[in-house]
N, CA, C, O and the ligand as a Tripos MOL2 file, in Angstrom:
@<TRIPOS>MOLECULE
protein
  305   303    77     0     0
PROTEIN
NO_CHARGES

@<TRIPOS>ATOM
      1 N         117.1730   95.4140   19.7040 N.3       1 MET1
      2 CA        116.7230   96.0820   20.9160 C.3       1 MET1
      3 C         117.9510   96.5420   21.7070 C.2       1 MET1
      4 O         118.8870   95.7840   21.9620 O.2       1 MET1
      5 N         117.8980   97.7900   22.0710 N.am      2 GLN2
      6 CA        119.0300   98.3550   22.7940 C.3       2 GLN2
      7 C         118.6940   98.4680   24.2910 C.2       2 GLN2
      8 O         117.6310   98.9690   24.6590 O.2       2 GLN2
      9 N         119.6050   98.0010   25.1390 N.am      3 VAL3
     10 CA        119.3950   98.0450   26.5890 C.3       3 VAL3
     11 C         120.1280   99.2460   27.1490 C.2       3 VAL3
     12 O         121.3210   99.4350   26.9110 O.2       3 VAL3
     13 N         119.4150  100.0330   27.8780 N.am      4 HIS4
     14 CA        120.0260  101.2180   28.4880 C.3       4 HIS4
     15 C         120.9900  100.7810   29.5910 C.2       4 HIS4
     16 O         120.6580   99.8860   30.3680 O.2       4 HIS4
     17 N         122.1780  101.3920   29.6790 N.am      5 PRO5
     18 CA        123.1490  100.9830   30.7170 C.3       5 PRO5
     19 C         122.6140  101.1340   32.1410 C.2       5 PRO5
     20 O         123.0260  100.4040   33.0430 O.2       5 PRO5
     21 N         121.7160  102.0630   32.3360 N.am      6 LEU6
     22 CA        121.1540  102.2550   33.6800 C.3       6 LEU6
     23 C         120.3200  101.0460   34.1060 C.2       6 LEU6
     24 O         120.2690  100.7170   35.2910 O.2       6 LEU6
     25 N         119.6720  100.3900   33.1590 N.am      7 HIS7
     26 CA        118.8850   99.1990   33.4810 C.3       7 HIS7
     27 C         119.7790   98.0500   33.9140 C.2       7 HIS7
     28 O         119.3860   97.2440   34.7580 O.2       7 HIS7
     29 N         120.9780   97.9660   33.3470 N.am      8 LEU8
     30 CA        121.9100   96.9120   33.7520 C.3       8 LEU8
     31 C         122.3610   97.1010   35.1950 C.2       8 LEU8
     32 O         122.6590   96.1250   35.8840 O.2       8 LEU8
     33 N         122.4120   98.3510   35.6590 N.am      9 LEU9
     34 CA        122.7860   98.6100   37.0530 C.3       9 LEU9
     35 C         121.5930   98.4230   37.9890 C.2       9 LEU9
     36 O         121.7440   98.0020   39.1360 O.2       9 LEU9
     37 N         120.4200   98.7400   37.4820 N.am     10 ALA10
     38 CA        119.2370   98.6810   38.3460 C.3      10 ALA10
     39 C         118.8110   97.2450   38.6180 C.2      10 ALA10
     40 O         118.2850   96.9600   39.6940 O.2      10 ALA10
     41 N         119.0200   96.3450   37.6860 N.am     11 LEU11
     42 CA        118.5560   94.9590   37.8710 C.3      11 LEU11
     43 C         119.2240   94.2670   39.0720 C.2      11 LEU11
     44 O         118.5090   93.6940   39.8940 O.2      11 LEU11
     45 N         120.5570   94.2930   39.2120 N.am     12 PRO12
     46 CA        121.1510   93.6870   40.4260 C.3      12 PRO12
     47 C         120.7100   94.3690   41.7010 C.2      12 PRO12
     48 O         120.5620   93.7240   42.7400 O.2      12 PRO12
     49 N         120.4980   95.6860   41.6240 N.am     13 LEU13
     50 CA        120.0340   96.4180   42.8060 C.3      13 LEU13
     51 C         118.6510   95.9280   43.2320 C.2      13 LEU13
     52 O         118.3980   95.7400   44.4220 O.2      13 LEU13
     53 N         117.7650   95.7230   42.2720 N.am     14 VAL14
     54 CA        116.4220   95.2280   42.5780 C.3      14 VAL14
     55 C         116.5060   93.8330   43.1860 C.2      14 VAL14
     56 O         115.7940   93.5270   44.1430 O.2      14 VAL14
     57 N         117.3750   92.9870   42.6320 N.am     15 PHE15
     58 CA        117.5240   91.6320   43.1940 C.3      15 PHE15
     59 C         118.0620   91.6910   44.6250 C.2      15 PHE15
     60 O         117.5870   90.9670   45.5000 O.2      15 PHE15
     61 N         119.0490   92.5510   44.8600 N.am     16 ALA16
     62 CA        119.6290   92.6510   46.2010 C.3      16 ALA16
     63 C         118.6030   93.1670   47.1960 C.2      16 ALA16
     64 O         118.5020   92.6430   48.3050 O.2      16 ALA16
     65 N         117.8360   94.1930   46.8130 N.am     17 LEU17
     66 CA        116.8250   94.7350   47.7290 C.3      17 LEU17
     67 C         115.7140   93.7250   47.9830 C.2      17 LEU17
     68 O         115.1980   93.6330   49.0970 O.2      17 LEU17
     69 N         115.3420   92.9680   46.9520 N.am     18 SER18
     70 CA        114.3250   91.9340   47.1380 C.3      18 SER18
     71 C         114.8220   90.8690   48.1140 C.2      18 SER18
     72 O         114.0640   90.4030   48.9650 O.2      18 SER18
     73 N         116.0780   90.4870   47.9950 N.am     19 GLY19
     74 CA        116.6550   89.5060   48.9120 C.3      19 GLY19
     75 C         116.6880   90.0140   50.3380 C.2      19 GLY19
     76 O         116.3650   89.2780   51.2710 O.2      19 GLY19
     77 N         117.0810   91.2780   50.5150 N.am     20 LEU20
     78 CA        117.1060   91.8520   51.8570 C.3      20 LEU20
     79 C         115.7060   91.9320   52.4500 C.2      20 LEU20
     80 O         115.5120   91.6550   53.6340 O.2      20 LEU20
     81 N         114.7310   92.3090   51.6310 N.am     21 PHE21
     82 CA        113.3540   92.3900   52.1070 C.3      21 PHE21
     83 C         112.8530   91.0090   52.5250 C.2      21 PHE21
     84 O         112.2140   90.8700   53.5670 O.2      21 PHE21
     85 N         113.1400   89.9950   51.7180 N.am     22 ALA22
     86 CA        112.7220   88.6360   52.0580 C.3      22 ALA22
     87 C         113.3820   88.1810   53.3520 C.2      22 ALA22
     88 O         112.7380   87.5380   54.1810 O.2      22 ALA22
     89 N         114.6560   88.5070   53.5370 N.am     23 ALA23
     90 CA        115.3560   88.1290   54.7660 C.3      23 ALA23
     91 C         114.7480   88.8350   55.9700 C.2      23 ALA23
     92 O         114.6180   88.2300   57.0340 O.2      23 ALA23
     93 N         114.3700   90.1150   55.8200 N.am     24 ALA24
     94 CA        113.7640   90.8570   56.9310 C.3      24 ALA24
     95 C         112.4120   90.2620   57.3000 C.2      24 ALA24
     96 O         112.0900   90.1410   58.4820 O.2      24 ALA24
     97 N         111.6240   89.8920   56.3060 N.am     25 VAL25
     98 CA        110.3130   89.2890   56.5790 C.3      25 VAL25
     99 C         110.4960   87.9450   57.2840 C.2      25 VAL25
    100 O         109.7930   87.6520   58.2510 O.2      25 VAL25
    101 N         111.4350   87.1290   56.8070 N.am     26 ALA26
    102 CA        111.6830   85.8310   57.4340 C.3      26 ALA26
    103 C         112.1470   86.0180   58.8800 C.2      26 ALA26
    104 O         111.7190   85.2750   59.7630 O.2      26 ALA26
    105 N         113.0090   86.9910   59.1270 N.am     27 TYR27
    106 CA        113.4920   87.2690   60.4830 C.3      27 TYR27
    107 C         112.3280   87.6430   61.3960 C.2      27 TYR27
    108 O         112.2240   87.1320   62.5110 O.2      27 TYR27
    109 N         111.4440   88.5410   60.9230 N.am     28 ASP28
    110 CA        110.2960   88.9500   61.7200 C.3      28 ASP28
    111 C         109.3960   87.7680   62.0530 C.2      28 ASP28
    112 O         108.9400   87.6370   63.1890 O.2      28 ASP28
    113 N         109.1390   86.9120   61.0790 N.am     29 VAL29
    114 CA        108.2710   85.7610   61.3000 C.3      29 VAL29
    115 C         108.8930   84.8300   62.3320 C.2      29 VAL29
    116 O         108.1980   84.3450   63.2240 O.2      29 VAL29
    117 N         110.1960   84.5750   62.2220 N.am     30 ILE30
    118 CA        110.8740   83.6710   63.1510 C.3      30 ILE30
    119 C         110.8570   84.2380   64.5610 C.2      30 ILE30
    120 O         110.5690   83.5160   65.5150 O.2      30 ILE30
    121 N         111.1660   85.5390   64.7050 N.am     31 ILE31
    122 CA        111.1910   86.1580   66.0320 C.3      31 ILE31
    123 C         109.7930   86.1790   66.6430 C.2      31 ILE31
    124 O         109.6360   85.9270   67.8380 O.2      31 ILE31
    125 N         108.7740   86.4800   65.8340 N.am     32 PHE32
    126 CA        107.4090   86.5160   66.3560 C.3      32 PHE32
    127 C         106.9960   85.1390   66.8580 C.2      32 PHE32
    128 O         106.4060   85.0260   67.9330 O.2      32 PHE32
    129 N         107.3000   84.0890   66.0940 N.am     33 ARG33
    130 CA        106.9350   82.7350   66.5260 C.3      33 ARG33
    131 C         107.6600   82.3470   67.7990 C.2      33 ARG33
    132 O         107.0740   81.7220   68.6830 O.2      33 ARG33
    133 N         108.9420   82.7150   67.9000 N.am     34 ARG34
    134 CA        109.7140   82.3550   69.0900 C.3      34 ARG34
    135 C         109.1640   83.0650   70.3180 C.2      34 ARG34
    136 O         109.0420   82.4590   71.3830 O.2      34 ARG34
    137 N         108.8240   84.3660   70.1760 N.am     35 ARG35
    138 CA        108.2700   85.1000   71.3100 C.3      35 ARG35
    139 C         106.9260   84.5320   71.7090 C.2      35 ARG35
    140 O         106.6220   84.4140   72.8960 O.2      35 ARG35
    141 N         106.1110   84.1760   70.7100 N.am     36 HIS36
    142 CA        104.7950   83.6370   71.0010 C.3      36 HIS36
    143 C         104.9180   82.2990   71.7270 C.2      36 HIS36
    144 O         104.1410   82.0130   72.6380 O.2      36 HIS36
    145 N         105.8880   81.4810   71.3300 N.am     37 ARG37
    146 CA        106.0750   80.1670   71.9440 C.3      37 ARG37
    147 C         106.5790   80.3020   73.3690 C.2      37 ARG37
    148 O         106.1870   79.5150   74.2310 O.2      37 ARG37
    149 N         107.4540   81.2950   73.6480 N.am     38 ASN38
    150 CA        108.0490   81.4390   74.9830 C.3      38 ASN38
    151 C         107.2760   82.4180   75.8540 C.2      38 ASN38
    152 O         107.7730   82.8400   76.8990 O.2      38 ASN38
    153 N         106.0580   82.7890   75.4360 N.am     39 ARG39
    154 CA        105.3400   83.8370   76.1520 C.3      39 ARG39
    155 C         105.0090   83.4170   77.5710 C.2      39 ARG39
    156 O         105.0740   84.2440   78.4810 O.2      39 ARG39
    157 N         104.6530   82.1510   77.7900 N.am     40 ASN40
    158 CA        104.2200   81.7100   79.1150 C.3      40 ASN40
    159 C         105.3710   81.1850   79.9700 C.2      40 ASN40
    160 O         105.1540   80.8000   81.1190 O.2      40 ASN40
    161 N         106.5820   81.1630   79.4350 N.am     41 ASN41
    162 CA        107.7060   80.6520   80.2060 C.3      41 ASN41
    163 C         108.0990   81.6280   81.3040 C.2      41 ASN41
    164 O         107.9910   82.8440   81.1410 O.2      41 ASN41
    165 N         108.5490   81.0850   82.4100 N.am     42 VAL42
    166 CA        109.0290   81.8830   83.5280 C.3      42 VAL42
    167 C         110.5310   81.6380   83.6470 C.2      42 VAL42
    168 O         110.9920   80.4970   83.6200 O.2      42 VAL42
    169 N         111.2830   82.7290   83.7790 N.am     43 ILE43
    170 CA        112.7370   82.6420   83.8110 C.3      43 ILE43
    171 C         113.2110   82.5890   85.2610 C.2      43 ILE43
    172 O         112.7430   83.3570   86.1010 O.2      43 ILE43
    173 N         114.1310   81.6900   85.5480 N.am     44 TYR44
    174 CA        114.7470   81.5690   86.8700 C.3      44 TYR44
    175 C         116.2600   81.6850   86.7130 C.2      44 TYR44
    176 O         116.8300   81.2580   85.7080 O.2      44 TYR44
    177 N         116.8850   82.2600   87.7070 N.am     45 ARG45
    178 CA        118.3480   82.3520   87.7100 C.3      45 ARG45
    179 C         118.8270   81.7860   89.0360 C.2      45 ARG45
    180 O         118.4320   82.2420   90.1090 O.2      45 ARG45
    181 N         119.6830   80.7880   88.9360 N.am     46 CYS46
    182 CA        120.1690   80.1270   90.1420 C.3      46 CYS46
    183 C         121.0990   81.0600   90.9080 C.2      46 CYS46
    184 O         122.0050   81.6620   90.3310 O.2      46 CYS46
    185 N         120.8640   81.1740   92.2280 N.am     47 SER47
    186 CA        121.6750   82.0830   93.0370 C.3      47 SER47
    187 C         123.0180   81.4770   93.4180 C.2      47 SER47
    188 O         123.9180   82.1990   93.8480 O.2      47 SER47
    189 N         123.1690   80.1640   93.2690 N.am     48 SER48
    190 CA        124.4520   79.5730   93.6560 C.3      48 SER48
    191 C         125.3440   79.2830   92.4470 C.2      48 SER48
    192 O         126.5450   79.5450   92.5080 O.2      48 SER48
    193 N         124.7830   78.7410   91.3280 N.am     49 CYS49
    194 CA        125.6340   78.4180   90.1810 C.3      49 CYS49
    195 C         125.3820   79.3540   88.9920 C.2      49 CYS49
    196 O         126.0250   79.2010   87.9530 O.2      49 CYS49
    197 N         124.4580   80.3260   89.1220 N.am     50 HIS50
    198 CA        124.1610   81.3490   88.0960 C.3      50 HIS50
    199 C         123.6330   80.7360   86.8000 C.2      50 HIS50
    200 O         123.6980   81.3710   85.7470 O.2      50 HIS50
    201 N         123.1160   79.5230   86.8640 N.am     51 HIS51
    202 CA        122.5160   78.9160   85.6820 C.3      51 HIS51
    203 C         121.1480   79.5540   85.4400 C.2      51 HIS51
    204 O         120.3820   79.7480   86.3830 O.2      51 HIS51
    205 N         120.8340   79.8830   84.1770 N.am     52 ILE52
    206 CA        119.5500   80.4800   83.8160 C.3      52 ILE52
    207 C         118.7060   79.4140   83.1490 C.2      52 ILE52
    208 O         119.1520   78.7530   82.2110 O.2      52 ILE52
    209 N         117.4890   79.2490   83.6340 N.am     53 TYR53
    210 CA        116.6140   78.2240   83.0780 C.3      53 TYR53
    211 C         115.1790   78.7240   83.0960 C.2      53 TYR53
    212 O         114.8640   79.7040   83.7710 O.2      53 TYR53
    213 N         114.3200   78.0550   82.3580 N.am     54 ALA54
    214 CA        112.9190   78.4740   82.2270 C.3      54 ALA54
    215 C         112.0140   77.3060   82.5680 C.2      54 ALA54
    216 O         112.3260   76.1440   82.3070 O.2      54 ALA54
    217 N         110.8790   77.6570   83.1600 N.am     55 GLU55
    218 CA        109.8410   76.6690   83.4550 C.3      55 GLU55
    219 C         108.5630   77.0990   82.7500 C.2      55 GLU55
    220 O         108.2860   78.2930   82.6310 O.2      55 GLU55
    221 N         107.7890   76.1320   82.2860 N.am     56 VAL56
    222 CA        106.5570   76.4570   81.5690 C.3      56 VAL56
    223 C         105.5070   76.9890   82.5340 C.2      56 VAL56
    224 O         104.7790   77.9240   82.2000 O.2      56 VAL56
    225 N         105.4190   76.4070   83.7230 N.am     57 HIS57
    226 CA        104.4160   76.8180   84.7010 C.3      57 HIS57
    227 C         105.0690   77.6970   85.7570 C.2      57 HIS57
    228 O         106.2000   77.4580   86.1780 O.2      57 HIS57
    229 N         104.3250   78.7240   86.1770 N.am     58 ARG58
    230 CA        104.8420   79.6370   87.1820 C.3      58 ARG58
    231 C         104.6820   79.0170   88.5660 C.2      58 ARG58
    232 O         103.5760   78.6690   88.9790 O.2      58 ARG58
    233 N         105.7950   78.8850   89.2700 N.am     59 THR59
    234 CA        105.7850   78.4020   90.6410 C.3      59 THR59
    235 C         106.6260   79.3630   91.4670 C.2      59 THR59
    236 O         107.5350   79.9990   90.9340 O.2      59 THR59
    237 N         106.3370   79.4810   92.7670 N.am     60 PRO60
    238 CA        107.1270   80.3990   93.6040 C.3      60 PRO60
    239 C         108.6050   80.0210   93.6370 C.2      60 PRO60
    240 O         109.4710   80.8940   93.6870 O.2      60 PRO60
    241 N         108.8890   78.7390   93.6080 N.am     61 LEU61
    242 CA        110.2590   78.2560   93.6100 C.3      61 LEU61
    243 C         110.3960   77.1600   92.5530 C.2      61 LEU61
    244 O         109.4940   76.3420   92.3730 O.2      61 LEU61
    245 N         111.5320   77.1540   91.8570 N.am     62 ALA62
    246 CA        111.7920   76.0990   90.8800 C.3      62 ALA62
    247 C         113.2080   75.5820   91.1030 C.2      62 ALA62
    248 O         114.1350   76.3430   91.3770 O.2      62 ALA62
    249 N         113.3450   74.2640   90.9780 N.am     63 ARG63
    250 CA        114.6360   73.6360   91.2600 C.3      63 ARG63
    251 C         115.5870   73.8160   90.0810 C.2      63 ARG63
    252 O         115.2080   73.5910   88.9320 O.2      63 ARG63
    253 N         116.8300   74.2250   90.3690 N.am     64 CYS64
    254 CA        117.8580   74.3890   89.3420 C.3      64 CYS64
    255 C         118.2120   73.0230   88.7640 C.2      64 CYS64
    256 O         118.5030   72.0980   89.5220 O.2      64 CYS64
    257 N         118.1920   72.8730   87.4290 N.am     65 PRO65
    258 CA        118.5030   71.5590   86.8440 C.3      65 PRO65
    259 C         119.9770   71.1730   86.9890 C.2      65 PRO65
    260 O         120.3230   70.0060   86.8050 O.2      65 PRO65
    261 N         120.8420   72.1230   87.3130 N.am     66 LYS66
    262 CA        122.2720   71.8000   87.4290 C.3      66 LYS66
    263 C         122.6730   71.4200   88.8450 C.2      66 LYS66
    264 O         123.3310   70.4030   89.0650 O.2      66 LYS66
    265 N         122.2610   72.2650   89.8240 N.am     67 CYS67
    266 CA        122.7350   72.0100   91.1900 C.3      67 CYS67
    267 C         121.6040   71.6310   92.1400 C.2      67 CYS67
    268 O         121.8790   71.1660   93.2460 O.2      67 CYS67
    269 N         120.3370   71.8110   91.7480 N.am     68 GLY68
    270 CA        119.2290   71.3990   92.5810 C.3      68 GLY68
    271 C         118.7580   72.4250   93.5780 C.2      68 GLY68
    272 O         117.8530   72.1310   94.3580 O.2      68 GLY68
    273 N         119.3290   73.6240   93.5940 N.am     69 LYS69
    274 CA        118.9040   74.6570   94.5320 C.3      69 LYS69
    275 C         117.5690   75.2510   94.0830 C.2      69 LYS69
    276 O         117.3190   75.3960   92.8860 O.2      69 LYS69
    277 N         116.7060   75.5950   95.0570 N.am     70 GLN70
    278 CA        115.4250   76.2260   94.7560 C.3      70 GLN70
    279 C         115.6300   77.7240   94.5600 C.2      70 GLN70
    280 O         116.2960   78.3760   95.3640 O.2      70 GLN70
    281 N         115.0410   78.2770   93.4650 N.am     71 ASN71
    282 CA        115.2310   79.6990   93.1440 C.3      71 ASN71
    283 C         113.8890   80.3560   92.8630 C.2      71 ASN71
    284 O         112.9260   79.6980   92.4700 O.2      71 ASN71
    285 N         113.8450   81.6760   93.0740 N.am     72 GLU72
    286 CA        112.6550   82.4600   92.7650 C.3      72 GLU72
    287 C         112.7340   82.9500   91.3330 C.2      72 GLU72
    288 O         113.8310   83.0850   90.7920 O.2      72 GLU72
    289 N         111.5780   83.2240   90.6930 N.am     73 PRO73
    290 CA        111.5990   83.7180   89.3070 C.3      73 PRO73
    291 C         112.1600   85.1420   89.2260 C.2      73 PRO73
    292 O         112.0100   85.9360   90.1540 O.2      73 PRO73
    293 N         112.8000   85.4430   88.1140 N.am     74 VAL74
    294 CA        113.3450   86.7920   87.9220 C.3      74 VAL74
    295 C         112.4780   87.6090   86.9750 C.2      74 VAL74
    296 O         112.6420   88.8260   86.8970 O.2      74 VAL74
    297 N         111.5570   86.9720   86.2510 N.am     75 ARG75
    298 CA        110.7020   87.6950   85.3040 C.3      75 ARG75
    299 C         109.2870   87.1950   85.4440 C.2      75 ARG75
    300 O         109.0460   85.9910   85.5280 O.2      75 ARG75
    301 N         108.3270   88.1450   85.4690 N.am     76 GLU76
    302 CA        106.9160   87.7650   85.5840 C.3      76 GLU76
    303 C         106.4470   87.1070   84.3150 C.2      76 GLU76
    304 O         105.2840   86.7150   84.2170 O.2      76 GLU76
    305 ZN        122.1750   76.0180   90.2260 Zn       77 ZN77
@<TRIPOS>BOND
     1     1     2 1
     2     2     3 1
     3     3     4 2
     4     3     5 am
     5     5     6 1
     6     6     7 1
     7     7     8 2
     8     7     9 am
     9     9    10 1
    10    10    11 1
    11    11    12 2
    12    11    13 am
    13    13    14 1
    14    14    15 1
    15    15    16 2
    16    15    17 am
    17    17    18 1
    18    18    19 1
    19    19    20 2
    20    19    21 am
    21    21    22 1
    22    22    23 1
    23    23    24 2
    24    23    25 am
    25    25    26 1
    26    26    27 1
    27    27    28 2
    28    27    29 am
    29    29    30 1
    30    30    31 1
    31    31    32 2
    32    31    33 am
    33    33    34 1
    34    34    35 1
    35    35    36 2
    36    35    37 am
    37    37    38 1
    38    38    39 1
    39    39    40 2
    40    39    41 am
    41    41    42 1
    42    42    43 1
    43    43    44 2
    44    43    45 am
    45    45    46 1
    46    46    47 1
    47    47    48 2
    48    47    49 am
    49    49    50 1
    50    50    51 1
    51    51    52 2
    52    51    53 am
    53    53    54 1
    54    54    55 1
    55    55    56 2
    56    55    57 am
    57    57    58 1
    58    58    59 1
    59    59    60 2
    60    59    61 am
    61    61    62 1
    62    62    63 1
    63    63    64 2
    64    63    65 am
    65    65    66 1
    66    66    67 1
    67    67    68 2
    68    67    69 am
    69    69    70 1
    70    70    71 1
    71    71    72 2
    72    71    73 am
    73    73    74 1
    74    74    75 1
    75    75    76 2
    76    75    77 am
    77    77    78 1
    78    78    79 1
    79    79    80 2
    80    79    81 am
    81    81    82 1
    82    82    83 1
    83    83    84 2
    84    83    85 am
    85    85    86 1
    86    86    87 1
    87    87    88 2
    88    87    89 am
    89    89    90 1
    90    90    91 1
    91    91    92 2
    92    91    93 am
    93    93    94 1
    94    94    95 1
    95    95    96 2
    96    95    97 am
    97    97    98 1
    98    98    99 1
    99    99   100 2
   100    99   101 am
   101   101   102 1
   102   102   103 1
   103   103   104 2
   104   103   105 am
   105   105   106 1
   106   106   107 1
   107   107   108 2
   108   107   109 am
   109   109   110 1
   110   110   111 1
   111   111   112 2
   112   111   113 am
   113   113   114 1
   114   114   115 1
   115   115   116 2
   116   115   117 am
   117   117   118 1
   118   118   119 1
   119   119   120 2
   120   119   121 am
   121   121   122 1
   122   122   123 1
   123   123   124 2
   124   123   125 am
   125   125   126 1
   126   126   127 1
   127   127   128 2
   128   127   129 am
   129   129   130 1
   130   130   131 1
   131   131   132 2
   132   131   133 am
   133   133   134 1
   134   134   135 1
   135   135   136 2
   136   135   137 am
   137   137   138 1
   138   138   139 1
   139   139   140 2
   140   139   141 am
   141   141   142 1
   142   142   143 1
   143   143   144 2
   144   143   145 am
   145   145   146 1
   146   146   147 1
   147   147   148 2
   148   147   149 am
   149   149   150 1
   150   150   151 1
   151   151   152 2
   152   151   153 am
   153   153   154 1
   154   154   155 1
   155   155   156 2
   156   155   157 am
   157   157   158 1
   158   158   159 1
   159   159   160 2
   160   159   161 am
   161   161   162 1
   162   162   163 1
   163   163   164 2
   164   163   165 am
   165   165   166 1
   166   166   167 1
   167   167   168 2
   168   167   169 am
   169   169   170 1
   170   170   171 1
   171   171   172 2
   172   171   173 am
   173   173   174 1
   174   174   175 1
   175   175   176 2
   176   175   177 am
   177   177   178 1
   178   178   179 1
   179   179   180 2
   180   179   181 am
   181   181   182 1
   182   182   183 1
   183   183   184 2
   184   183   185 am
   185   185   186 1
   186   186   187 1
   187   187   188 2
   188   187   189 am
   189   189   190 1
   190   190   191 1
   191   191   192 2
   192   191   193 am
   193   193   194 1
   194   194   195 1
   195   195   196 2
   196   195   197 am
   197   197   198 1
   198   198   199 1
   199   199   200 2
   200   199   201 am
   201   201   202 1
   202   202   203 1
   203   203   204 2
   204   203   205 am
   205   205   206 1
   206   206   207 1
   207   207   208 2
   208   207   209 am
   209   209   210 1
   210   210   211 1
   211   211   212 2
   212   211   213 am
   213   213   214 1
   214   214   215 1
   215   215   216 2
   216   215   217 am
   217   217   218 1
   218   218   219 1
   219   219   220 2
   220   219   221 am
   221   221   222 1
   222   222   223 1
   223   223   224 2
   224   223   225 am
   225   225   226 1
   226   226   227 1
   227   227   228 2
   228   227   229 am
   229   229   230 1
   230   230   231 1
   231   231   232 2
   232   231   233 am
   233   233   234 1
   234   234   235 1
   235   235   236 2
   236   235   237 am
   237   237   238 1
   238   238   239 1
   239   239   240 2
   240   239   241 am
   241   241   242 1
   242   242   243 1
   243   243   244 2
   244   243   245 am
   245   245   246 1
   246   246   247 1
   247   247   248 2
   248   247   249 am
   249   249   250 1
   250   250   251 1
   251   251   252 2
   252   251   253 am
   253   253   254 1
   254   254   255 1
   255   255   256 2
   256   255   257 am
   257   257   258 1
   258   258   259 1
   259   259   260 2
   260   259   261 am
   261   261   262 1
   262   262   263 1
   263   263   264 2
   264   263   265 am
   265   265   266 1
   266   266   267 1
   267   267   268 2
   268   267   269 am
   269   269   270 1
   270   270   271 1
   271   271   272 2
   272   271   273 am
   273   273   274 1
   274   274   275 1
   275   275   276 2
   276   275   277 am
   277   277   278 1
   278   278   279 1
   279   279   280 2
   280   279   281 am
   281   281   282 1
   282   282   283 1
   283   283   284 2
   284   283   285 am
   285   285   286 1
   286   286   287 1
   287   287   288 2
   288   287   289 am
   289   289   290 1
   290   290   291 1
   291   291   292 2
   292   291   293 am
   293   293   294 1
   294   294   295 1
   295   295   296 2
   296   295   297 am
   297   297   298 1
   298   298   299 1
   299   299   300 2
   300   299   301 am
   301   301   302 1
   302   302   303 1
   303   303   304 2
@<TRIPOS>SUBSTRUCTURE
     1 MET1         2 RESIDUE 1 A MET
     2 GLN2         6 RESIDUE 1 A GLN
     3 VAL3        10 RESIDUE 1 A VAL
     4 HIS4        14 RESIDUE 1 A HIS
     5 PRO5        18 RESIDUE 1 A PRO
     6 LEU6        22 RESIDUE 1 A LEU
     7 HIS7        26 RESIDUE 1 A HIS
     8 LEU8        30 RESIDUE 1 A LEU
     9 LEU9        34 RESIDUE 1 A LEU
    10 ALA10       38 RESIDUE 1 A ALA
    11 LEU11       42 RESIDUE 1 A LEU
    12 PRO12       46 RESIDUE 1 A PRO
    13 LEU13       50 RESIDUE 1 A LEU
    14 VAL14       54 RESIDUE 1 A VAL
    15 PHE15       58 RESIDUE 1 A PHE
    16 ALA16       62 RESIDUE 1 A ALA
    17 LEU17       66 RESIDUE 1 A LEU
    18 SER18       70 RESIDUE 1 A SER
    19 GLY19       74 RESIDUE 1 A GLY
    20 LEU20       78 RESIDUE 1 A LEU
    21 PHE21       82 RESIDUE 1 A PHE
    22 ALA22       86 RESIDUE 1 A ALA
    23 ALA23       90 RESIDUE 1 A ALA
    24 ALA24       94 RESIDUE 1 A ALA
    25 VAL25       98 RESIDUE 1 A VAL
    26 ALA26      102 RESIDUE 1 A ALA
    27 TYR27      106 RESIDUE 1 A TYR
    28 ASP28      110 RESIDUE 1 A ASP
    29 VAL29      114 RESIDUE 1 A VAL
    30 ILE30      118 RESIDUE 1 A ILE
    31 ILE31      122 RESIDUE 1 A ILE
    32 PHE32      126 RESIDUE 1 A PHE
    33 ARG33      130 RESIDUE 1 A ARG
    34 ARG34      134 RESIDUE 1 A ARG
    35 ARG35      138 RESIDUE 1 A ARG
    36 HIS36      142 RESIDUE 1 A HIS
    37 ARG37      146 RESIDUE 1 A ARG
    38 ASN38      150 RESIDUE 1 A ASN
    39 ARG39      154 RESIDUE 1 A ARG
    40 ASN40      158 RESIDUE 1 A ASN
    41 ASN41      162 RESIDUE 1 A ASN
    42 VAL42      166 RESIDUE 1 A VAL
    43 ILE43      170 RESIDUE 1 A ILE
    44 TYR44      174 RESIDUE 1 A TYR
    45 ARG45      178 RESIDUE 1 A ARG
    46 CYS46      182 RESIDUE 1 A CYS
    47 SER47      186 RESIDUE 1 A SER
    48 SER48      190 RESIDUE 1 A SER
    49 CYS49      194 RESIDUE 1 A CYS
    50 HIS50      198 RESIDUE 1 A HIS
    51 HIS51      202 RESIDUE 1 A HIS
    52 ILE52      206 RESIDUE 1 A ILE
    53 TYR53      210 RESIDUE 1 A TYR
    54 ALA54      214 RESIDUE 1 A ALA
    55 GLU55      218 RESIDUE 1 A GLU
    56 VAL56      222 RESIDUE 1 A VAL
    57 HIS57      226 RESIDUE 1 A HIS
    58 ARG58      230 RESIDUE 1 A ARG
    59 THR59      234 RESIDUE 1 A THR
    60 PRO60      238 RESIDUE 1 A PRO
    61 LEU61      242 RESIDUE 1 A LEU
    62 ALA62      246 RESIDUE 1 A ALA
    63 ARG63      250 RESIDUE 1 A ARG
    64 CYS64      254 RESIDUE 1 A CYS
    65 PRO65      258 RESIDUE 1 A PRO
    66 LYS66      262 RESIDUE 1 A LYS
    67 CYS67      266 RESIDUE 1 A CYS
    68 GLY68      270 RESIDUE 1 A GLY
    69 LYS69      274 RESIDUE 1 A LYS
    70 GLN70      278 RESIDUE 1 A GLN
    71 ASN71      282 RESIDUE 1 A ASN
    72 GLU72      286 RESIDUE 1 A GLU
    73 PRO73      290 RESIDUE 1 A PRO
    74 VAL74      294 RESIDUE 1 A VAL
    75 ARG75      298 RESIDUE 1 A ARG
    76 GLU76      302 RESIDUE 1 A GLU
    77 ZN77       305 GROUP 0 **** ****
């Protein structure tokens, strides 16, 4: 049985593209799960120490875990 030289070049290409496709699918799944998990989080930014933190429940003011200052949310 004779193997065409073009097939020897195409086989690694197919493996590489399959690997890239699998990596893209895994990336999408991971990002989707992370966004879904953080969907209800509210982001706060401390006005005195610039620490960024998130709270699960939306409150008008949330205490900074680093310095204790009360801050307003920056994202709905
Ligand atoms: Zn702070």
